[in-house]
N, C-alpha and C positions, 0 to 999 in steps of 0.2 A: 409913525413909521410904517405900521402894517399896511396902511392904505397906499403909501408910496410903493411898497413892494407889489401890491395888487395892481397899481396903475402901470407898472412896467411889465405886467403879465408874468410875474414870477409867483411862486407858491410858498407858503409858510405853514408851519405847524408849531403852535405855542401852547403852553399851559394857560388855562383861564384862571383869572383871579377868583377868589371865593366870593367877593362882593360884586361880581359882574351883574349888571342890570341889563336885561334883554327881554324881548318878547318873541315867542315862538311863532314861526310862520308855517312851517311844513315839517311833518315827521316822516321818517322812513319807517314803514311798518315792520318789515322783515329784517331783523338785525341778527348777525351771527353771534355765536357763543361768546361770552365775556363783554359784548357791547351792550351796555345798559340802555343807551338811547343815541339816536343820530338825528339831529334837528337842524333845520335852517332857521337862522335867527336874524333879528335886527337889534342893534344896540339901542338902549333907551338912555335917558339922562341927557342933559344939555350938551356937555362936552363930548362924551363918547359918540353920540349920534352925529356930531359935526365932524369929528376926526375920522370916523369910518362910516360914511353914509350908505355903503352897500350892504349886501347880505353876507353873512358868515355861516359857517357850519360848526356846530357844537357837538362833539362826540364824547359821551361818557363811557369810560372803559374800566372794567374790573381786572386788575392784574393779580392773577392767582399766586405768583411767586412772592410778591410783597404783601398780598392780602390787603389791598387798598384800591380806592377808586381814583382815577385820573380823569380830568376834564380838559379836553383839547379844543382849541379854536383853530380853524383853518379856512383858507379860501379855495382849497382844492376840492371841487365838487365832483370830480370825475373819478376819484379813487374810492376804494372801499374803506369802511370805518376801521377795519383791522389794519389796513395799510397805513392809515393815519397814526394809529398807535405804534406801529412798527417804525415809522419814520421818526417819531419822537424818541423812541428807544434808541435808534441808531444815532440820533443827535446827541443823546446823553452819553453814549459810548465815546463819542469824540471829546466831550467835556472831561470824561474820566481819563482818556488818553493824555490830554493836556495836563491834567492834575498829576498823572504819573510822570510825565516829562519834567515838570517843575520839581517834584519831590526826588526823583531818582537821578535825573541828569543835571540837576542843579542849575537849570535855566531860570534865572530870576527875572530877566528882562531880555527882550530881543534887541540886538544891536542895530538892526536895520528895519525898515518898515515895508519894504517891497516884498512881494511873494517869494522872489528868488532869495533874498537875504534871510528870510525866516526859514525857508527850506534848507539852505546851506547850514545854518546854525543848528537846526534839529538833526540833520544828517551827521554833522561832525560830532554832536553830543552822543547820538546813538552809536556811531562807529567807535568812539572812545569807550563807551560803556561796554560794548561787545568785546573790544580788545582787552579791557581789564578783566572781564569775565573769563575770557580764554586763558589769559595769563594765570588767573586765579585757579582755574581748572588744571592747567598743565603743571603748575608748581605744587598743586594740591594744598593750597593754603587753607588753614582752618580759621579764616577771618571773613567778615562780611565784605561785600563789594564796596560799601560805604567806607569801611576802614582802609581797604586797599586803595581806593581813590584818594583818601586823605593823605596816606603815606606817599603815594606817587606825586601828589601835587606839592608836597613839601620837599621832595627830592628830585625835582625835574632836572637840575643841572649836575646832580651827583653822579659820578661814574662808578658807583658801587654796583656789584652784581646783584640782580633782583633777589635772589635767594638770601644773600647776606643782608640785604636791606631789610627784608621782612623778618629775619631772625633777630636782628638787633633792635627793631622798633616794636615797642609794646604800647598799647593804648591804656590809659588809666581807667577808662570806663568800660568794663567788661561787658556791659549789657548791649553795647553796639556790635559785639561780635556775632551774635546770633539773632538776627532780625527775622521774625517769623513771617512778616508781610513782604519781605524782599523777594522779588521773582528771581528764579534761577534759569539761565539759558540751557542748562544741562539736565534739569529734572523733567522727565517726561510726564510726571503727574501734575505739574503746576498748570493751572488753567489761566494764569495771568499772563503767560508769555505768548 
């Protein structure tokens, strides 16, 4: 797949496997802080060299926050090694965003496969989450957003006033009330929002 991406003149940044077999061709001598090495390589081994016959760039990067080394492969020869690490970090942020979407917005699967269908489903879920958070703030509910969503989903056709609905509905499991990891739209101190 990576060589197909290269053939259409697009760029990629991926993590290298620990058992990657390669031979070094050229080293960049001056590397910035936290970049352990920046090397042009060719893959060795029968199948890897056939699947990707061109040269790749291998960047070893030390992440001070996590205190661990990352090894990246890329075909982007024109950018700095720090930019390679930054691109992967941004890619990981997208993965974390989708994880958050699945956990908090309860999107288990996408109903459509087109870009527009996926966008609409995500926007609707985000709007619903925001509206529930606003209601939660306005009514000053002492419940988690998850609990509010559960109560509302069970009472969609009920014509009871919201305040009465939440006063008469109690959850059995009280640990769901106070989720420490749940982001709040109204806390200025939360870094997750």
